[in-house]
N, C-alpha and C positions, 0 to 999 in steps of 0.2 A: 460766263457767256450765257445769254438767254437762249431758249429754244428758238430755232429758226428754220426757214425754208430757203435754200440757196440753189441757184441754177447757173450753170455755165454752159459752154458750147458742147459739152459732152455728157454731163451728169445732172441729175436733179437730186439734191441732198435734203433729207428731213433729219434734223438734229434735235434731240431732246437732251440738252447739255446737262451734265451733272450725274454723279453716281446714283444708280437706282431709279432714274427717271425713264419713263416709258413713252413711246409714241402712241397716241390715242387717235382712233378714227371714229367720228361720230356722225350721226344723221339725226337732224332735228333735236340736237342736244342729248341724244342717247348713244352711248358707246356701242359700236358694232364690232370693233376689232382693236387689237393692240399689239405692239411689238415691244417686248421687254428689253432691258439693257443687256440681257444675256442672249438676245436674238430669238426668243421664243414668240412665235406668232400665235395669238389666241383669237379665234373668230367663231361666230355662230355658224357660218357656212362659207364654203369656198366653191366658187363657180368658175370652172376653167373650160374654155372652148378653144378650138384650133387643133393644130397638129403637134404631137409630142414625139421627139426622136431621142435616140440614145446618146445625144450630146449633153442632155440635161441631167444634173445630179443634185442631190440634196436630201433633206429629211423633212417629212411632214409629221408634226406632233399634234395629236388630238388629245386634249387634256380634259378630264372630268372635274367636277367640283371637289373641293377639299372636305366637305362635310360628309357624314356617314351616309351610306346607301346611294351615293351618286356615282355614276359610271360614265365612261367616255365611249364614243362610238364613231366609226367612219361609215357614213351612209352614202350610197350611190343612187341618185335619182335618174330614172329613164326619161329622156326627152326625144320624141320622134325616133325611137329605136325599139327593137324587140328585146334588148338585153343591156346590162351594164357590164363593163369590162375593167379588169385589173390586169395590166401587162407587165411582165418582167423581161426587159430587153437583154440580149446577150452582149458580150463585150465587143464582138465583131460579127461579120457576116457568116462565120462558120460555126458559131456557138449559139445555143439557146439560153435564155435567161433562167434563173432560179428564184422562186418566190419563197422567202423564209418567214416564219413566224417565231418571234421571241417573246418571252415574258421576263420582267425584271422589276426591281423596286424603283422608287421615284428618283434615285440617284443613278440609275442605269445599271445596277448590278443585282444579281449575278449574271444577267443577260443570258438566259438559258434558251437555247434553240429547241423549239418544240416540234415544229413541222417544217418540211421542205417540199415544195411542188416543183418537179422537174419535168422534162419531156418523157421520163419513164413512169411518172406517177407520183404518189404521195408517200413520203418517208417520215419517220418519227425519231425524235431525240438525237439528232445529229447524224443519223445513219445516212450515208450517201450511196450505198450499193444499189445499182439498178435492179439486181435480182430481188431485193427486198421491198421494192416500191409497189404500193397498192395501186393497180391501174384499172380496176373494174369493180363495180358493185351493182347488183341487179336483183330484183325480186319479181316473181311472176308465177304463172300457172302453166301446166303442160297436161296434155291428154294422153294417158297410157293406152297403148293398143296391144291387146293380147292376141297372139297369132299362133298358128300351127306350123311346124317345120315341114309338114307334107302339104297342107292346104288350109285355107280358111283363116279368118281374122275377125276380131271384134271391130265394131264401128267406133269404139271409144266414146260411147254416148256419155256426155258430161253429167247427165242425171244419175248415171250408174258408176262413173269413174272420174276421179279427180286427182291431179297431181299438183304439188306446189314445190317451188324451189327458191333458194337464195344463193346467188353466186358472189363470192368474195375472192377477188383475184382469180387464181386458177383452181379454186375449190368450189364445188357445187354441192350444196346440201339439198336433198330431195326427200319427198314423201309422196306416197300414192295410196289411194284406197279404191278398190273396185268391188262393187256389190253384185252378187250373182254373175260370176265370170262366165259361166256356160250360157246363161240366158242372154248375155250381152253380145253373143257371137253372131256374126252374119257375114259370109256363110259359115257353116259348122267347122269348128277347128278339128283338124286331123293331125295326129303325130304328137311330138313333144310340144309343150306350151311355153312360149317365150313372150317377152314384152319389148316393144320398141317405142320410140317417141321421146326419149330423154331430151331435155331442152338444149343440151350441148353435147357434141360428140366427146367421148372419153379421150384421154391422152393417147398419143400415137406411140409413146415409149413402151418398149417391151417390159413385161412384169409389173405393170401398174394397174392391173385389174383389181377392183375393190370388192370386198365382201360386204353385203348389205344385210340388214336385219329384215326377216320376212315372217309374217304370220298368216297362215292359211286356215280357214275354217271350213269344216265339212269336207275333208279330204281323206284319202285312203289311209294315210299315216299322219298323225297329228304332231309328230316331233321330227327333228332332224333336218328340216328344210333350211337351206341357205340360198341367198340370191347373190349373183355375181355380175358385175359389169364386164364388157368385152372390149378389147383394145381397139381404139380408133373407131368407135361405133356408138350408136344410140340404143343398143340392145341391153336387156337384162335377161340372164338365164337363171333358172331355179333348179337346184339339185338337192338330193337327200343325202346328207353326210353320214347317216346311219345305215345306208343301203348302197355302199360302194359308189357314192356320188351319182346315183342314177338320176337322170334328168326328169323333171316333172312332165308327165304325159296326160293327155286328155282323159284317160281312164282313171287317173287319180282324183279327178274332180267330181263332185256331186252336183246335183241340180241347183243347189243353193250355196255353192262355194263362194266365199269372199276372200279377198287378198289385200294385205297391207304390207307395204315395204317402206323402210326409212333408212337413211344413211347418207353418205357423201362419196364423191369420187373426184378425180382430178381431170382437168382439161389441159390442152397445150397452152 
């Protein structure tokens, strides 16, 4: 039977009769898309408009060329919108969808699950535990403020003091450098010297205070200093481990004391 187009009162049928024959779509004698006898749709572009709901199912295959160094890609173009969207619908009104990414060979094997995006975040390599999902990543700066337990505080002048952070899930990596701590104070610091202004409060769970690395220049004792976060707070306290964990006081600092702190801590 020859290739044919047939229409009845319910269906429109395009038939490329014979094994291995494809249905070709052309414009001005140039092929734009085809459907193979295996059901593979190959096209330069797909433009879909309208409403998509969870009653639709199927597979979209985007295939690159067979020659070396050619790749396939799924590209979303924005039209009259501020963003492009990929949605994974849940099975019913009480569940949310899961967006999985697989890698496999041309015959569909080994079909390895690489990532999953759920309402809990991003998981890897088939892990489905909500507790293991990555739900946040952020980079930025923060302004350390040195203050006294009795009175006084620095203004956190950015030209003298700078903090940076990277947040991955519930872990925050921080660094800070302050030049001329005493000169940066207004009004004058009195009492023990502490720092606040961490970009996120520390975890509220007991016993999760974190020890940070600290380096102080031009201080009364050049060794033994450690820094420690405080529970459910944006504070850092500094102690001398070689002197019964005595807290850093304003009298320990000289006129040109600098401070550097690096480390990480946990958030809720």
